[in-house]
Each structure stands twice: as C-alpha cells, then as structure tokens.
N, C-alpha and C positions, 0 to 999 in steps of 0.2 A: 499757135496757142500762146496767149499772153502769160506773163509771169503771175498775174493775179489769178488767172484761171488754173494754172498749174498748182498754185498754193491752195486753192479751194479743193481741188481734187485730192491733194495729199492729206488735207485735214479730214476729208470724208473717209479716205482709206484708213487712216489711223483710228478714227472713231469707230469704224466697222470692226477693226481688229480688236480694239479694246472691248467693244460690246460682245463680240464672240467669246473672248477670253473670260469675260464675266459670267456669261451664260454657261460656258463649258465648265468653269470652276464650280458653279452652283450645282451642276449635274453630277460631277465626279467627286468633289471634296466633301468629307463629312461636315456636318453642321457644328459639331462640338457644343451643341446647345445644352446649357446646364439644366438638370432636372428640376421640375417645380418642387420647391421645398414644402415641408409640412407647415401647418399653421403654428407660428411661434406661441408658446404659452404666455398667458397674461402675467406681467410682472416678473418675467424670467430674468435671472441674473445675467445670462449671456444671450445676446441676440443670435438668431439662427445662422446668420452669415459668418459669425465668429466660430460657430461650432462645426462648420464645414471644414474639410481638410484644406490646407494651404495649397494654392495652385500658383505655379510660376512657369514662365516659358523656359524651354531648354536653352535658348540663346542667352537669356539673362543668367542662368545658372552656369553657363560656360561648359555645357556638356552636349553631346549629340544624342538626340532621341533615337535616331536610326541605329546608332552603335549600341545603345542600351537594349533595343529590341533584338538586334542580331545576337548579342551575347546571351540574352535571356533564352532565345530559341535554341542556342547551341550549348546551353549549360548542361553539364553532366551530373552534377550533384545539386541537391536542394540548397545547400549553403550558397553556391554561386548564383543560383536563380534568385534567392532572397536578396542578395546584394543588389541585383539589377532591379527587382520589383520595388524595393524600398525607394529607389529614385524615380522609377517610371510612374509611380502613383502621383508624384508632384508635378511632373512635366508631361504626362501622357495625355492623349486626346482620343477622339473617336477612332482615328486611324490605328492607334495603339491597341484599342479594344479588338479590332478585327485582326491585327497582326499577331496577337498573342493567342487567338482562338485555338490553334493546333495543340497548345499545351493543355487545354482543358480535357483533351482525350488521352493525355499521357497517363500511362499505367504506373509511373513511379509515384510512390507515396509522397504527398505534400505538394506536388507540382501544380495540379489543378487548383488546389486551395490557395496557393500563393498568387496565382493569376486572378482568381476571383477577389482576393483582397485588393489588388490593384484596381479592379473595376469599381470597387466600393469607394476608393479614394478619388478616382477620376470623377465619378458622380454625375456624368452627363446623362441625358435621356437615353442615348444609345447604350451606355454602360448599364443603366438601371434595367433596361429591357433585356439585356444579356443576362443579368443576374436573376431576373424574374424567371427566365426560361430554365435556369439551372436549379430553381427551388423544387423542381419535380424530378431531379436526377435520381437514379436508382442506387447511386453510391452514397451511403449515409454521410461520410466525411465531406464529400463535395457539396451535397445538399445543405449541410449545416454551415459550410463556409459561405455559400451563396446567401443564406438567410442572415448570417452575421454581418456580411458585407453590406446588405441592404440597409442595416441600421446606420452604417457610416455615411451613406449617401445623403442622409437628411431629406429623402425624397418622399413627397406626399403620395406618390404612386405606390410606393412600397408599404405605406402605412396599413392599408386595408388587408393586404396579404399577411403581413406579420401579425395583425390582430386576429385574423382567422386561425392561423396556426397556433397562436398563444392560447386561444380559447378552446382548442381541440385537445381534450384530455388524452385521447388515444394516439396523438401524433408524437412520435419519439423525438421530434425536434422542438417540442413545446418550450423547453427551458431555453434553448438557443434563441427562439423567437422572442421570448420575454426579455432576455438580455438585450436583443437588438432594439426592442421597443424603448428600453431605457435610453439608448443612444438617440432615438428620435425625440422623445421628451415633449411631445405636443400635449395640449390640454385633453384632447381625446384619448391619447395614450395614457395619461395619468388616470383618467376615469376607468379605463379598462384594467390597469394595473391595480387600482384600489379594489375593484371587484375580485380580481384573481387573488389578491392578498388575503381575502377573507374566505377563500376556498377551503374545504375540509382536507384536501390533499396537501400534506405538509411540503412536499417537494415543489408543487406549483406555487403555493402561498409564499414560501421563503424566497423563491426565485423572483416573484413579483415585488416583494419587499426590498430586496437588494437592488432591483431595477429602479424602484422609486428613489432609492438613495443616490442614484447617479444623475437624477434630474434636478436641475437648479430652478425650481419654481415654487411659489408660495403654496400652490395646491398640493404638490408632492410633499413639501415639508409638513403641512398640516395633516396630511394623511398619515405620515410616519408617526406623528405625535399621538394621533388617535389610536394607531395600531399598538402603541405601548400599553393600552388598556385591554387588549384582546385576552380572552381567557387562556389561550394557548401560550404558555410562557416561552416556548421556542420562537414563536412569531414575534412576541413582544421583545425578546432579546435581539432578534434580527433587526427589528425596527430601531431599537436603541443603537445598535452598532452602525446603522446606516445614516443616522442623523449627524450632520456635519456642523451645524451652527448651534451653539449653546447659549441661550439667553438667561436672564436672571431667574425667571420662573422655572425653567427647565433645570437650572443648576440646583435650586432648592429641591426639586423633585428627585433628581439623581442622588443628591446627598441622602435623602430619606430612604431611597431604595437600598443604598449601600448599608445603611444602618439597620433597617428593619424589613427590607423587602424580600421577595422570593429569591432563594439562593441561586436559582437558575438565571435570574436577571442581574445579580450583583456584578458578575464579570463584565457584562455588556455595559452596565452603568459606569463602572470604573473606566472602561475604555472611552466612553463618551465624555467623562470628566477630563480625560487627558486632552480632549479637543477644546476644552474651555479655557486653556491657558492657565496663567498663574492663579486666577480666582478659584480654580479647582484644586489647588495644592493642599489647603487645610483638610478637606475631606479625604483626599488621597493619602495624606500623611497619616491620618488617624487609622485608615484602613490598613495601611502598610505596617503599622505598629501593633494594632490590636485585633485585626481580622483573622479569619481562618487562614490556613496555609495557602490555599489557592487564591484567596482574596489578597493576601499579602503580595504574592508573586505578581498578580495582575496589576495591583496598585503601583508597585515599584516600576513596572514596565510603563505604565501610563505617565508616571512622573518623569521618566526618562524621555518620553516622547514630547513632553512640554518643553524641555530644554530651558536654557537661560540661567542667569545667576541664582535665582531663588530655587529653581528645581535642582541645580547642582548642590546648593547648600543643603537642601532637604535630603538628597541622596547621600551626602556626606554624613549627615546626622544618622540616617538609617544604617549606614555602614558601621558606624561607631556604636550604636545602641541596639540595633535590631537583632532578631534571632538569626540563626544560620541561613535560613531561606531568604529572609528579607535583606540581610547584609550582603550575601553573595549576588542576589539580583541587583542590588544597588551598585555594587562594584562593576557588574557587567554593563549596566546602564551608563555609568561614568566613563568606562572605557569606550563604549560606542559613541558617546557624545564628544569625548575628547576636550581639548582646551587646557590652558595652563592651570586653572584652578582644579579641574578634574584630575589632571596628572599629579598635582601636589597632594590631593587627598588620597589617591591610590598609593603613592610612594609612602606617605605617612602610615597608611594601613598595612602596607607590605612589610614595613620595618617594625610594626607594633606587635603587641601580644595577641591581636585578633586576626593575624594573617591567615591562619588556617580556617577560621570561621568565615571570613569574607571572601576567600579565594582571590584576594587582591593581587597576589603574585602572578597567578595565571593570567589575569586580566592585564596587568602591567606589561607582561611579556608581549602583548598584542600591539603595544604602542612603540614608537620609535623616538630616539633622542638620547643624548649623552647622559642626561640626568637619570633616565630609565636604566641604562647600562650600569651606571655607578651604583644605583640602588640594588640591582640584581647581584652585582659583584659583592656588595656589602653583605647581602643575605648569604651568599656562597661562603663567605669567610666566617660569619658568626651566627648564622641562623641554625635552627633545629634541622634534624635529618629530613623531615617532611618539607620544610621551607626550602632547603637546598635542592631537593628533587623538583620542586616547583620552579625554581630559578634556572635549572640546568638547560632545558630545551632551547630557550632563546640564546643563552651564552654559547652553547655548543654550535649553533648555527652561525654565530659570529666568529667562531674559531678561537674562542678564549682558551688559552692553554690550561689554566687552572680548572676550568669546567671539564675539559677533556680528561685531565688527570683524575679528577674526582669520579667521573662516570666510569672510567676503567677500573678504579679501585672498588666502586660499588658493584660492578659486574663480576668481580672476582671474589670479593670478601663479604658482600652484604648478605642479608637474608634472601630467601628464595624470591620473594616479591620484589625486593630491591634489585636483585640481579636481573630479573626479567625486565623491570622498568628501565634500568640503566642501559641494557642492551637495546631496548626499543628506542630510547632517546638517541643512542649512538647511530642506529640505523636511520632514524628520521632526519638526523642533522645533515646528511648528504656530504659530509666531509670525508676526503680520502683518508685522513688519519683515523677517523672514526671507523671507516670500513676496515682498515688494516688492523685496528684494535679488535674488531669482531672476529676477523680471521684468526688472530692470535688466541682469542678466548676459545674459539671452536677447536683449535688445535691442542690446547693445553688441558681442557676440561673434559669430563665424561658425563654421561647420564643426561639429566634434564637440561642442565646448563648448555651442554654441547648441542643438544637437539634444538633448543630455542635459538641459539646463535646461528645454526645452519638454516633454520627457517627464515630468519631475518635476512641473512645473506642471499638466500634464494629469491627473496622479494625485491631486493635492491639491485643485485647484479647476477642474474641467473646464469649468464654465460661466462662468468669469470673462471679461468682455469684453476685458481686456488680453491674455489668452492667445489668444482668438479672432483678434485683430488680428495678433499675432505669428505665429501659424500660417498665416494667410492671406498674410502677407508672405513667409514661407518657401516656401509652396506656389508662388508665382509669382515666386520669386527668380531663376529661370534656372539655379540650381545643382542638378544632377540628384539627387544624394544627399540634399541637404537637402529638396528638394521632395518626393521619394519618402517620406522619413521623416515630413514634415509631413502628407502624405496619409494615412499609416497612423494617425497620432495623431488626425487629424480623424475618420477612420472609427471609431476606438475610442471617441471622445467621444460621437458620435451625436446631437448637438444639432441644432436646425433651422439655426442659423448655419453649423455645420460641413458639413451636407449641401448648403447653398446654395453654399458655397465649392467643394466637390468637384464638384458638377454644373457649375459654371462652368469648372473645369479639364477636366472630361470633354468639354465641347463646344468646347474651344479648339483651336488649330492644332498644339500640341505633342503628337504622338502618344504619346511615351513618358510624358508627364505624364498624358495621358488614360487610358492603360492603368493607371497607378498609382492614379488616382482611381477607375477602375472597380473595381479590386480592393478598395479601401478602402470604397467604397459597398456592394459585395457583402457584406462582413463586417458592415456596419452594418444590414443588413436590406433586403429588396426591397419597398419601398412602390410604389404605382402611379406616383408622381412619379419615383422613381428608375428604375423599369423603363422608363418612357417615354423618359427621357433616355439610358439605356443602349442601348436598341434603336436610337435615332436615331444615336448615336455609333458603333455597331457597323457601320453600313452602309458607312462609309468607312475604318474602322480595324480591320484584322485582329487586332491585339493586344487591342483592346477586345472584339472578337467572341469571342476565346478566353476572356477573363475572364467575359464574360456567359454564354457557353455553359455553363460549369461551374455557375454559379449557377442558371441556368434549368433545367438538367437535374436538379439536386438538388431543386428545388422542384416538378418535374413539369410545368413549363410547356411547351406544344407548340413554342414558338419555340426551345427548347433543341435538340430533335431536328433542326429545320430548319437551325439554325446548324451543328450537328455534320455534317450532310450536306454543307453548303456547304464546310466546312473540310476534309472528306475529299478534295475535289477541288481544294483550294487549292494554289498553288505557294509560298505563304508558308512560310519555313523553320519547321519544328516544328508547323505548324498541324494537318496531318493526323495526326501522331503524338499530339498533345494530344487530338484528337477521339477517337482510338481508345481511349485509356485512360479518358477521361471516359465513353464509352459502355460500357466494360467494367464500370464500377462500378454501372451501372444494373440490369442483369439482366432487362430487360423484353424482350418479343417484338420491339418496334420497334427497340430498340438492337441486338439480336442480328441483325436483318435488315441494319442498316447495317454491323455488323462483318463479316458475310459478304460484303458488297459490297467492304469494304476488303481482303479476301483476294485480290481481283483487281486491286489497285492496281498501277500501273507502277513505283511506288517500292518497292524491295525492303525498305527499313527499315520502311515502313508495313505491308507484308504480314507481315513478321516480328513486328511489334508486335501485329497483329491475331491472328496465330497464338497468341502467348503469352497474349493476352487471352481468347481462346476457351477455352484450357486451364484458366483459373481457375474456370470454372463449366461444366464439360463435361456434355453429354448425348449421346444416341446420334447425333444429327445432326452435332454438332460433332466427335465422334470420327471419323465417316466422312470429314468434310472434312479432318481432320488426317492420316488415313491416305492420302487422295488427294494431299495436299500433300507427304507424305513421298516421293512419286515426281515432284515438280515438276522442271522443267528447270533451275531455279536452285539451285545448291548451298547457298547461305545459307538459302533457304526450306526445303530438304530437312532441313538440320541443325536448324533451329529447330523444325520439325514433329516430328522424331524425339525431340528433347529434351523437347518438350511432351507427347508421347505417354507417355513414361515417368512423368510426373507425374499423368496422368489416372487410371491404375491399373485401368481396366476390362480384361476378358479380351481384348477385341478390340484395345485399344491395346497391351497387353503383347505380344500375339502379333505385332503389326506390328513392334514394336521387335526382338523375337527374330529374326523373319525377316530384318530389315535387317542384323543382325549376321552373318548366314550368307552373304549374297550381295550383290552390288553393288560399286560403286567403293569405293576405300579411304576417301575422305572421308565416304561415307555410312555405312560400317561404324564409323568413328571417332565420327561424330555419334550413331549408335545406341547406342554404348557409354555415352555420357552419359545417355541415357534409361534404359539398363539399370541404371546405378548408383542410379537413383531408385526402382527397383521393389523392392517387398517380396514377392518371390516366389522359391521355391527354384530355379526354372528359371533365374532371372537369375544366381544364384551359380554354378550349374553351367556356364552359358554363359560367364561371365567366366573361370572356371578353364580352359575350353577355349580361349578367345581369348588367354590369357596364353601359350599354346604355339603360337599362330598363326604361319604362315610369313611373313606380312607384318609386318615389324618395327614399323611405325608402329601397326598395330592391336594388336600384342602389348604395346608400350610403353604405349599408352593404357589397355589393359585392366588393366595392373599399377597404373597411377596411380589407377584407379577402383575398386580392389578393397578399399579400407580397411574397408568395412562388410559385405563379402560373407561367405558361410558358410565352414565349415572346409575344404571342398574346395579353396578358393583357396590355403590354406596349403601344400597338397601341390604345387600348380602353382608357387607361388613358390619352394618348396624345390627343385623340379626345375630351375628357371631358374638358381638360385644354383650348383647342382652341375653344370650342363650345360657341358661344355668348349667347345661350339660357340656358346654365347651370347655376345653382345658385352659388353664391360665396362660399357657404359651400361645394358644390360638387367640385368646382375647387380647393379649398384649400386642401381638403382631397386627391384628385387625384395628385396634385402637390407634396404633402408631400410623397405620396406613390412612386412616380417616383424617388424622391431623395433617399428614403430608399432602393429602388431596385437597385440604381446605374445605371439607364438607360442612355444610350448615346443619347442625344437629339440633334435635329437640332438647329441652332442658334436662330430661331424665338421662338421655344418652350422653349429653355433655358432662353430667356429673359422674357417670360411670367411666367415661374416657379419661376425665381428669384424675379420678381415683387410680386409674391403671398407669397412665403415662405422665401424670403431672399437669399443672396448669399451663395454658398457652403462654408462650414467651412474651414478656413485656408487661403483663399485668393489665389491670383495668384501664390505665391511662394511655395505653399504647394501641388499643384496638386488639382484635383477636388474630394472633399470628399462628399459622398452621404449618410452618416448616417448609413451605414451598416457595418462599421468596416473596410472598405478597401479604399485604395487610388488608384485613376486611374491617372497615369501621362499623361501629354500631349505628 
C-alpha cells in the first residue's frame, strides 16, 4: 500500500468519524432553539430582541452550568435555590430545562415557582413547551408562576394561551395572565387589553390598565389617554398613574384636573405631574401650598420624585412656609434625595423655630456627616425639650456621652411620657452603657417606670442574668400589678430560669400570683414539667384550674375535659361560664356532651351562655334543644334561645321563631323579634311588617326598632304608623326615624309629617336628601 493510498484511507476514516459525531450530536443534544417571538408592536420604543432576557454562555461568565444545576438540585432552602436560579436563567439551555424538572414536583413552597421562572428567562421552544404544560397544573401557585413566566419568554406561542386566560372571567389566574400579556406587549395584546380595560369588572379593568402601562408603544399610550375619560374615576385614575410620558397637552390637562377635577383623580394627576420633570413644578407647588391635606402630601411627594436643584429649592420653600403636613413631607423628601443643598436646608430648619413643625430633626438624623452631628449636638445643648428628644436617638447610637447623660436624666426625672421615651431610646441605641443604665433604672424605681424598663430589657437581652434577677424580685415583690407584669415577661422570655421562677410562683400560697404564673407558663408552652406543676396547683386553686383548662383543652389533653366538667359544677364566680366558652371552641363530641349538660344548670347565666355556645356550631340535635328551651320556664332562657334560633338559620329554627312571634307572652314575642331580625328570609320581613301594627304596644315598638334591614313591606307599615291618628307619639317618632334611616322614598304628605316629627333631612335643599344611612339621594 502506497503512502498516498494510506493517506486517502485515513481521510475517509476521519470524515466518517466526524459525520457520525455530527449525526449523533443532532440526535442526543437539545436544540436550544429560541422560541418564535411575538410580533413587535408598530412604533415600539423597544424592539422585541431587547425586551428578551439577556443570554450569555456559562464559559463567558466564568461559571460552571453543571455546578449551578447540581447545587440547585441539592438546595435545602428556597434562598439557596434562588441564588442558583438567578444565574441559571442567564446561562441555562434546553438541557438545563430537563435537569431541573425534578424540582417541579417538589412539595416545598416556592421551589417549583423558582424553576418555572428560570424557564421563562431561558425562553427556548423547549422551555416554552414546558411552561405551557404547567399552565394546567392543579397547584394554583405553580400554575400562576408558569403563566407569569410565559410573559417573560416573549413567545408568540404563549400569546394565544395568555389571551384566552385573560378573557376568561371565571379563571382565577386572569389577573396573572393580564400582567403577563403586558410583558409581551404586541399590537394584538394591546387590542385585547384595551377591550378588557373597558370591562365592567373593576378588578379585570384595572389589571388591564396597569398592564397597558408597562407596554412601550404608541397604541398603548393612546389607549391610556383615552381611558382618562372613562366614567369610572377609578379606572381613569389607574390610567393616569400608568402614563409615563407627559407632553405639553397632557401637562395642561393634568394641571386642570388638579385645580378643578374629580377629587379621586387629583392624586393620580399629581403623581403624573411628577413624571413631567421641572415643567410640572409650578402646578405641584400650587397644590402643595393651597390644596387639601391629601393633595398637599401627594404633591410634595411628587416634587421629591422630580429631584434636581429646582425641586430642592421648592421643597425648601415648602418646609419654610407650608403647614405642618406639607412642611414635614418636604423635609422627608429632602432627606430621601440628599445632596449638599438638601442637607443645608434641613440643618437650617432643624436649628430654626419651625423644627417641630417640619420634623427636620428626625429627618436629619437619617443622614450621615460631621455637619449633621454638629447640628444635633447644638440642638442637644440649646434646643427645647421636644427638640432634644428628637436629636437624642442618633447621638445615643454614636455613643455621645452628653446624649447618654441626658437620656438617663430624662428616664429618672422627666414626665411619664418623657421617661418612657428616654428608656425606649436607651434600649434602641444598642449601647452597653445604655443597657447598664436601663438595668440601674429598673433596680432603683418601682411601679410603671420599673415595669417599662423590664419590658425593654427583656426585648433587648432576654437571657441576661441581671434581668432574670430583677424579674424574679418583681415577681415576689408583693405588688400585684408589678408581679403580674413580671410573670407575663418571664413567660415571654421562656428561658429555663424564667420557667423555674414561674413554677415557684405557681406552687406558692398567693393564689392571684399563682394564676398569673399559670397564664404565663401556658403562653410559654406546655412541657411535661410545666404540665405536672400546673396539675398540682390546679387541685387547690380554681383560678389556676381555669387557666390550665383552656391550655389543656387546646392541646387535646384529656385532663382538660375533666377540669371543664368540674368547673361546670363549681360555685367559684365565673368558673362555669369560663368552662362553657372553652368547650364551645372545641367542637368535639365530648365537649358537646358537656355543653348539653350545662343547659340544665341551676345558674341561669350558665344556661344562657350554653345556649349561645350551642348556636355557634348548630346541628339538628342542638336545634331541637334550642326549640325546647324556647319554651323554658325561665324568661331569660326563653329569650336567649329565641335570639339564638334566629342566628341558626335552618328551616326548623326559623319556623320556631316565627311561631313565637304569633303567640305567647309579650316578653317571648319581643325576644322572638330579636331572632326575627337576624333571619334572611322573606317571611321574616312580612312578619315584622305585621308586628309593627300589632295591638301590643311593646311588641309593635320592638318590631319598629328591629326593622332596619327588613324588606320593602316594612316601609308600608312604618308609613301607616306615621299617618295613624291613633298611634302614640312615641310610636310615630320611632317609625319616622326608621323611615329616615332606611332612606325610604316618601310621598309629599308623609314627608311633611316625618319632617314635623324628626326634623328636616340633613344638608338641606342644596345637598340632596340625606336619610341617615350614609347615602345621598339626589332629586
């Protein structure tokens, strides 16, 4: 074989290997083909390729895609997964889509959603197909995440599905789809959003308006301007808020709205003026100085958003001349914008006589710099008491010794409010010296000052030994209020030392202290040690038994039911009543049995409480019991049962109430009317109307009082009473007031009689007819 022949054979072999590799790669490697995008809107400010997420290779970014995937798959918490997915979106490919699929079935909250977000950024055909499949997922959060991610893909394939969901009023993901359409922003999408923006449902319409505001196209901008004229001022305000570019014509229009427009549109117009830049300053300045309170606040905020020298100058003027709201809002805006001129204006205001009006001291404390510190120190030396309190927090955090001395002095000698504020500032400063000062205050003082100091110490250093000793001293001080408060703080701390102190109080001779300790221990958690101590203390202390009963019932412990049963038969004031309501919250068969037993109690108040408790979770059996009790020998029990039956709402319960209003003693019929007013049944309205004309004056008067929510037939009955010459003046007065409250449209003669009885409608002729129910009816 010649050299030439061997060379030809080698070339053929290499060519075959290369061809096989190419074919093999095409069969096994993903295509990473970008999804076909939506049709870009005409005249769009941003071309579609610039709206797509930025894509780079992992090698160019200097990271390993394989390592990112491995770490994502092994992430234990959502925070770690998000760190990986933030990077995988930029460097991922179709292979990444497949590798991350196991996380889509992860039960941990947020994990599937994070992966779907990566798919949206990858945006390939393969990724889009995966997202489309999860738009039918039965997990609402996952489905919403898939729909939202489709918007990020800029995929034409996703457009139709998003439109279908956005147009489906019954789909719970409608608002998510509308927002996703805003991310797509094609001409077709704009047309759909315009249609949805005129929908009668406010939620749908407003979502569509805000989505239009995210689209940079002439069609979307034109639509928003047209929506400013919609009759619904809420939609008009949303459109105003969504407009980003303010031209001369719109500037004039916004200025007119601020001056004379719908009050609901003024805030949105002011916000839009803030986007106009310095040309919007004159209108905003006028609104900030002379508008209503809400108008002033919004105008100042808009001026702050404009920024720049002219805006800073305007804010300085408002701080010097505006009222308290405008001046304080201007100071806040200056502090947020910062800059040398803003700092100078704030320092000048902080040292001036309007410091309290502007709140400049508090805003100045948010800035950093030697000039700021010097200004605050100057206030500390020569300012008023209020000014010094405003300067203290910042200086305490910097460790200024004069500030620490003043705070300690205020905490010990100031007024009650000054003491509390000074102690709070010492606590917030985080300084060791400030903490030591609080410990000293808690040790030296008694009463409210000591309690407040202990509370602040517990918030900052709950496990500090000095605090534990102080709380223990207060717990056994013999002063009831201080001991009770110390118990609650010890329970909140929850350390071993605090539990030991509370258990010691629980087993002591002071029953009130033991009850307070039991409540604190219950809030700290029911460990075996605590449970044993509580059960022992509960044997001899009914107050502790009540505390323990609630905790044991909520934890499902059998001792809770035993204690409740014992308390139902107890003569301790409030014990049986407390047991009834504790049992009512359980809803178990055992607790219901005990409640039924309480219905036969000799104590009328206990029986009434049991009746009300049974009505909270009624069934057929409890309804039968309530019907039986509606015929009880005690009038209080009958009245409670009838009122409760009205809340039950079943056919049997409602019929019992209706029957009681037709027969029986006066007190029973009056009690039944209370139940009648709770019923949502046409028969109840008809019966109230009949009872308003009842021959028994007490029944009729009660029916009138209870008719505020009844149907239109009641208006006829009330009108009859007002015009009845035989009705008492009291009856006429009550009926006339009820007609006004209900806003009934009266004939002229009846209107004159009602006016003669209860006076003219509020507001007079120029305000429409006001009937007391919160609504105006125009002529």
